[in-house]
C-alpha positions in Angstrom: 134.3 71.6 -37.3 133.1 69.7 -34.3 130.0 70.8 -32.6 132.2 72.0 -29.8 134.3 74.3 -32.0 133.6 78.0 -32.2 131.8 79.3 -35.3 134.3 79.9 -38.1 133.2 81.6 -41.3 135.5 79.8 -43.8 134.8 76.4 -42.2 131.1 77.1 -42.2 131.2 78.0 -45.9 133.0 74.8 -46.8 130.5 72.7 -44.7 127.6 74.4 -46.5 129.0 73.7 -49.9 129.8 70.1 -49.2 126.4 69.5 -47.5 124.5 70.8 -50.5 126.5 68.5 -52.9 126.2 65.5 -50.6 122.4 65.8 -50.3 122.2 65.4 -54.1 123.9 62.0 -53.8 122.6 58.6 -52.5 124.1 55.5 -50.9 127.6 54.4 -51.9 128.0 57.4 -54.2 127.5 59.8 -51.2 129.9 57.7 -49.1 132.6 57.9 -51.8 132.1 61.7 -52.1 132.5 62.1 -48.3 135.6 59.9 -48.3 137.2 62.0 -51.0 136.3 65.4 -49.6 136.9 64.7 -45.9 140.0 62.6 -46.2 141.7 62.3 -42.8 139.5 65.1 -41.3 137.4 63.0 -39.1 135.7 66.0 -37.4 134.5 67.3 -40.8 133.2 63.8 -41.7 131.5 63.5 -38.3 129.7 66.8 -38.7 128.6 66.2 -42.3 127.3 62.7 -41.3 125.4 64.2 -38.4 123.8 66.9 -40.5 122.9 64.4 -43.2 121.4 61.7 -41.0 119.9 63.8 -38.2 121.7 61.7 -35.6 122.5 63.2 -32.2 120.0 61.8 -29.6 118.9 58.4 -28.4 116.7 57.0 -31.2 114.7 55.0 -28.7 113.8 58.3 -27.0 112.7 59.9 -30.3 110.6 56.8 -31.2 108.9 56.8 -27.8 108.2 60.5 -28.1 106.6 60.0 -31.5 104.4 57.2 -30.2 103.2 59.2 -27.2 100.0 61.2 -27.0 100.2 64.9 -27.6 100.1 65.9 -24.0 102.9 63.5 -23.0 105.0 64.6 -26.0 104.7 68.3 -25.1 105.5 67.6 -21.5 108.6 65.7 -22.5 109.7 68.7 -24.6 109.5 71.0 -21.6 113.2 70.8 -21.1 114.8 71.7 -17.8 118.6 71.9 -18.0 118.9 73.8 -14.7 122.3 73.1 -13.1 123.4 71.0 -16.1 126.8 71.5 -17.7 127.1 71.7 -21.4 130.7 72.0 -22.3 132.1 75.2 -20.8 128.7 76.4 -19.7 126.8 75.7 -16.5 123.2 76.3 -17.0 120.9 78.2 -14.5 117.3 79.2 -14.6 115.2 79.1 -17.7 114.6 82.4 -19.5 112.0 81.2 -21.9 111.0 78.4 -24.2 109.9 78.4 -27.8 108.8 75.9 -30.4 112.2 74.5 -31.1 114.1 74.8 -27.8 114.7 76.5 -24.5 116.9 79.5 -23.4 118.7 79.3 -20.1 120.8 81.8 -18.2 124.3 80.3 -17.8 127.8 80.9 -16.7 130.8 80.4 -19.0 133.2 78.8 -16.6 136.5 79.5 -18.3 135.9 83.3 -18.3 133.3 83.5 -15.5 130.8 85.6 -17.5 127.0 85.3 -17.6 125.5 84.4 -20.9 122.3 83.1 -22.4 122.4 79.6 -23.8 119.8 78.4 -26.4 119.4 74.6 -26.4 117.8 72.8 -29.3 115.0 70.4 -28.3 115.8 66.7 -28.7 112.9 66.3 -31.1 114.4 68.9 -33.3 117.9 67.4 -33.2 116.5 64.3 -35.0 115.5 66.6 -37.9 118.4 67.3 -40.2 116.8 70.4 -41.7 116.1 71.9 -38.3 119.6 71.1 -37.2 121.0 72.8 -40.2 118.8 75.9 -39.6 120.2 76.1 -36.0 123.7 76.0 -37.3 122.9 78.7 -39.8 121.4 80.8 -37.1 124.6 80.5 -35.1 126.7 81.4 -38.1 124.7 84.4 -39.2 124.3 85.9 -35.7 128.0 85.3 -34.9 128.9 87.6 -37.9 127.0 90.5 -36.5 128.5 93.1 -34.1 126.2 96.0 -33.4 125.1 97.6 -30.1 121.5 96.8 -30.8 121.9 93.2 -31.9 122.4 90.5 -29.3 125.9 88.9 -29.9 126.5 85.2 -30.4 129.6 83.8 -28.8 129.8 80.1 -29.2 128.2 77.2 -31.0 128.7 73.7 -29.6 127.2 70.3 -28.7 127.2 68.2 -25.5 125.8 64.6 -25.3 124.5 65.1 -28.9 122.4 68.2 -28.0 123.5 71.4 -29.9 123.5 74.7 -28.1 124.2 78.4 -28.9 125.8 80.8 -26.3 124.7 84.4 -26.7 124.9 87.7 -24.9 122.8 87.8 -21.8 120.5 90.9 -22.0 119.2 91.8 -18.6 115.7 93.1 -19.1 112.4 92.2 -20.7 111.1 91.8 -24.2 109.1 94.6 -25.8 106.2 92.2 -25.7 106.4 91.9 -21.9 106.5 95.7 -21.6 103.4 96.1 -23.9 101.5 93.4 -22.0 102.4 95.0 -18.6 101.2 98.5 -19.8 98.0 97.0 -21.1 97.3 95.5 -17.7 98.2 98.8 -16.0 95.9 100.8 -18.1 93.0 98.3 -17.6 93.3 98.3 -13.9 93.2 100.8 -11.0 96.9 101.4 -11.6 96.0 103.6 -14.6 96.0 106.5 -12.2 99.6 105.7 -11.2 102.5 107.7 -12.7 103.7 106.4 -16.1 106.5 103.9 -16.0 110.0 104.9 -16.9 109.7 103.0 -20.2 106.2 103.6 -21.7 105.8 101.6 -24.9 102.7 103.5 -25.9 104.3 107.0 -25.7 104.8 108.3 -29.3 108.3 109.7 -28.7 109.4 106.6 -26.9 108.1 104.4 -29.7 109.8 106.6 -32.3 113.1 106.5 -30.5 113.0 102.8 -30.0 112.2 101.9 -33.6 114.8 104.3 -34.8 117.5 102.3 -33.0 115.9 99.0 -34.2 115.9 100.3 -37.8 119.5 101.4 -37.6 120.4 97.9 -36.3 118.5 96.3 -39.2 120.3 98.5 -41.7 123.6 97.1 -40.3 122.3 93.5 -40.7 121.2 94.2 -44.2 124.6 95.6 -45.2 126.1 92.3 -43.8 123.7 90.4 -46.1 121.4 89.2 -43.3 117.6 89.7 -43.5 115.9 88.9 -40.1 112.4 88.1 -41.5 110.8 87.8 -38.0 110.9 91.3 -36.4 108.3 91.4 -33.7 107.9 92.6 -30.0 109.0 89.2 -28.7 112.3 89.4 -30.6 113.2 92.9 -29.3 114.7 92.8 -25.8 114.8 96.0 -23.8 117.8 96.2 -21.4 117.9 97.9 -18.0 119.0 101.2 -19.7 115.9 100.9 -22.0 118.1 100.1 -25.0 116.8 97.5 -27.6 118.5 94.3 -28.7 117.4 92.3 -31.7 117.4 88.5 -31.0 116.4 85.2 -32.6 117.8 84.9 -36.1 116.2 81.4 -36.4 114.6 82.1 -39.8 116.9 84.8 -41.0 118.1 84.7 -44.6 121.9 85.0 -44.9 122.9 85.9 -48.4 126.3 84.4 -47.9 124.6 80.9 -47.6 122.5 79.0 -50.0 118.8 79.3 -49.4 116.9 76.6 -47.5 113.4 78.1 -47.7 111.1 76.5 -50.3 109.3 78.8 -52.6 105.9 78.0 -51.0 107.1 78.4 -47.4 105.5 81.1 -45.3 108.1 82.2 -42.7 107.4 84.7 -40.0 104.8 85.7 -37.4 101.5 86.5 -39.1 100.7 89.8 -37.4 104.1 91.3 -38.3 104.6 89.7 -41.8 104.8 91.8 -44.9 102.4 91.2 -47.8 105.1 89.5 -49.8 105.8 87.1 -46.9 102.1 86.4 -46.4 101.8 85.5 -50.1 104.9 83.3 -49.8 106.5 85.2 -52.7 110.1 84.2 -51.9 111.6 86.2 -54.8 110.0 89.4 -53.4 111.2 89.0 -49.8 114.0 91.5 -49.4 115.4 93.9 -46.7 112.2 95.9 -47.2 110.3 93.0 -45.5 112.1 93.9 -42.3 111.2 97.6 -42.8 107.5 96.6 -43.0 107.8 94.5 -39.8 109.5 97.4 -37.9 106.6 99.6 -39.1 104.1 97.0 -37.8 105.8 97.1 -34.3 105.7 100.9 -34.4 102.0 100.8 -35.3 101.3 98.5 -32.3 103.2 100.8 -30.0 101.2 103.8 -31.3 97.8 102.2 -31.3 98.0 99.3 -28.8 97.0 96.8 -31.5 98.7 95.2 -34.6 98.1 96.8 -38.0 95.7 93.9 -38.8 94.4 92.4 -35.5 92.7 89.1 -35.2 92.9 85.6 -33.7 92.7 83.6 -36.9 96.2 83.7 -38.5 94.9 82.9 -42.0 92.3 85.7 -41.8 95.1 88.0 -40.6 97.3 87.0 -43.6 94.4 87.7 -46.0 93.9 91.1 -44.4 97.6 92.0 -44.7 97.4 91.2 -48.5 94.0 92.7 -49.3 92.6 95.1 -46.7 93.3 98.8 -46.3 95.3 99.8 -43.2 93.3 101.7 -40.6 95.2 105.0 -40.2 97.1 105.5 -37.0 95.3 108.6 -36.0 91.9 107.1 -36.5 92.8 104.7 -33.7 94.9 107.1 -31.6 94.3 110.8 -32.5 97.1 111.9 -30.1 99.8 110.6 -32.5 101.5 113.5 -34.4 100.7 113.5 -38.1 104.4 113.4 -39.1 104.9 110.2 -37.1 101.7 108.7 -38.6 103.1 109.4 -42.1 106.4 107.6 -41.2 104.5 104.6 -39.9 102.3 104.4 -43.0 105.2 104.7 -45.4 106.9 101.7 -43.7 103.7 99.7 -44.0 103.1 100.2 -47.7 101.8 97.0 -49.3 104.1 97.7 -52.3 107.7 97.2 -51.2 108.8 99.8 -53.7 106.8 102.5 -51.9 108.4 101.8 -48.5 111.6 103.4 -47.4 114.4 102.2 -49.7 116.6 101.3 -46.7 116.1 100.7 -42.9 118.5 103.6 -42.4 116.1 106.0 -44.2 113.4 104.9 -41.8 115.7 105.5 -38.8 116.7 108.9 -40.2 113.1 110.0 -40.7 112.2 109.0 -37.1 115.2 111.0 -35.8 114.1 114.0 -37.8 110.6 113.7 -36.2 112.2 113.5 -32.7 114.3 116.6 -33.6 111.3 118.6 -34.8 112.6 118.6 -38.3 110.6 117.9 -41.6 110.3 114.3 -42.5 110.5 112.6 -45.9 107.2 110.7 -45.5 104.3 112.5 -47.1 100.5 111.9 -47.2 99.5 110.0 -50.4 98.6 112.2 -53.4 95.2 112.2 -55.0 96.6 110.0 -57.8 98.1 107.6 -55.2 94.8 107.4 -53.4 93.0 106.6 -56.6 95.5 103.8 -57.3 95.0 102.4 -53.8 91.2 102.5 -54.3 91.5 100.7 -57.6 93.7 98.0 -56.1 91.6 97.4 -53.1 88.1 97.8 -54.6 88.5 96.8 -58.3 84.8 96.1 -59.0 83.7 99.4 -57.5 86.4 101.2 -59.4 85.3 99.6 -62.7 81.7 100.5 -62.1 82.6 104.1 -61.3 84.6 104.3 -64.5 81.7 103.0 -66.6 79.3 105.5 -65.0 81.8 108.4 -65.5 82.3 107.4 -69.2 78.6 107.2 -69.8 78.0 110.6 -68.2 80.9 112.2 -70.2 79.4 110.8 -73.5 76.0 112.2 -72.7 77.5 115.6 -71.8 79.5 115.7 -75.0 76.5 114.8 -77.2 74.4 117.5 -75.6 77.1 120.1 -76.0 77.7 119.3 -79.6 73.9 119.4 -80.4 73.7 115.7 -81.2 71.7 114.6 -78.1 67.9 114.5 -78.6 64.9 113.4 -76.7 63.8 109.8 -77.2 61.4 109.5 -80.2 62.4 112.9 -81.7 64.5 113.6 -84.7 68.2 114.3 -84.0 69.3 117.9 -84.1 71.1 118.8 -87.3 74.7 119.9 -87.1 75.4 123.6 -87.6 78.1 125.7 -89.3 78.1 128.8 -87.3 74.6 130.3 -87.4 73.1 128.1 -90.1 72.5 124.4 -90.5 74.9 122.2 -92.4 72.3 121.6 -95.0 71.8 125.3 -95.6 75.5 125.9 -95.7 76.0 123.2 -98.4 73.3 124.8 -100.6 75.5 127.9 -100.9 77.9 128.4 -103.8 81.6 128.1 -103.1 81.9 131.9 -103.3 79.1 132.5 -100.8 80.4 129.8 -98.5 83.8 131.6 -98.4 82.1 135.0 -97.8 80.0 133.5 -95.0 83.0 132.0 -93.3 84.9 135.3 -93.5 81.9 137.1 -91.9 81.7 134.5 -89.1 85.4 134.9 -88.5 84.9 138.7 -88.1 82.1 138.0 -85.6 84.4 135.6 -83.6 87.1 138.2 -83.5 84.7 140.9 -82.3 85.0 143.0 -85.4 81.3 142.6 -86.2 78.3 142.2 -83.8 76.8 138.8 -83.9 73.3 140.3 -83.8 73.5 141.9 -87.2 71.1 140.0 -89.5 73.1 141.0 -92.5 76.1 139.3 -91.1 74.6 136.1 -89.6 72.0 135.5 -92.3 73.1 133.2 -95.0 73.8 135.1 -98.3 71.4 134.5 -101.1 73.0 132.8 -104.0 71.8 133.5 -107.5 
């Protein structure tokens, strides 16, 4: 598959398998392997060589960029491809730039349609791993066809620069809507009528996240885990419908994993505890459920679940701190919606919704005024949370409780005694154990029979003849 070819699943799978095997070989052994597997397929050989070596841009440009000071290097990476033509696409204005590239509005000339084209930065093209991730992003996104997922149309390369053509969503990101509403509320415009799309309205938030969760469930059933759900990656179109974008760090279960065990992937404020701890084996579809819950929390409270400017401190809070309840921040949020949000944000993945569809269904039930599945934590659950979050305090409480219980038992059984005094002797009914043992076996039996009659209410317990120990001869 040349870089200009459209994404093909079977071809992509073959390239993935060959690439993984080739990376395990060196020198002449690798060349012999490529000769044998590629044969006369020069396009396949060219693609594998490019992925293995990281070729694709002028090496002199890359060398100069690496030698430049930070400011110059960052300026060089502010790509502007306006009016440039990449294959079948003529690029227009820039729609945004990220750490690895820039997205332009573009026209696909052959069919005269407007698209969005993501272009990988030259510095990234020289990195074989980054190049491979970009190809994987294209492959994964091209497999998804859902009304709330931005579609990928074409993956190609021009002048050694790879690009991805996607659906052009006319609108703004959820992050832009949230930022705009923050400014409106902080200014004199707060008295103006609410906008058509109010990201802080509880019902608007519930409706939006219900659609996002349904889209995530579709992705999960296709074997794709997004791993970076956040307001920036949710576009809101002109009809106020969401689109999930940017599958740059998605995990596609149809492809071999590239993420190292110790890698932390995602955006700190929306990462799940298992992501924050870099526990790769625990990252599953429920990670996306947590992130969707984090976005819902921000829409309901105007702040992330664990706010802060220090990303490391935020990650620590995600793993160890108790979540501040939604209603403690915004009392106007309905309790049912708060419970849904809290269930999605459980630290233990097993306590979250089992699927993103369950989250979507619970949000729809809330909107319809029907009972929701999410429930407030039970007393036992609250105790468990307290033990997990404050183990030292829990241990101290247990010690104090055990000591108090022991003292109470000793006092009740007659074994507790003041310091310095003789311990109280054990009793058998109304006499001491010593007195009881002095009786003959016959008198002991008679005494116990009388005591039993007292307990059964057949004899009064005030009768001296009953309660006094018999006199043995």
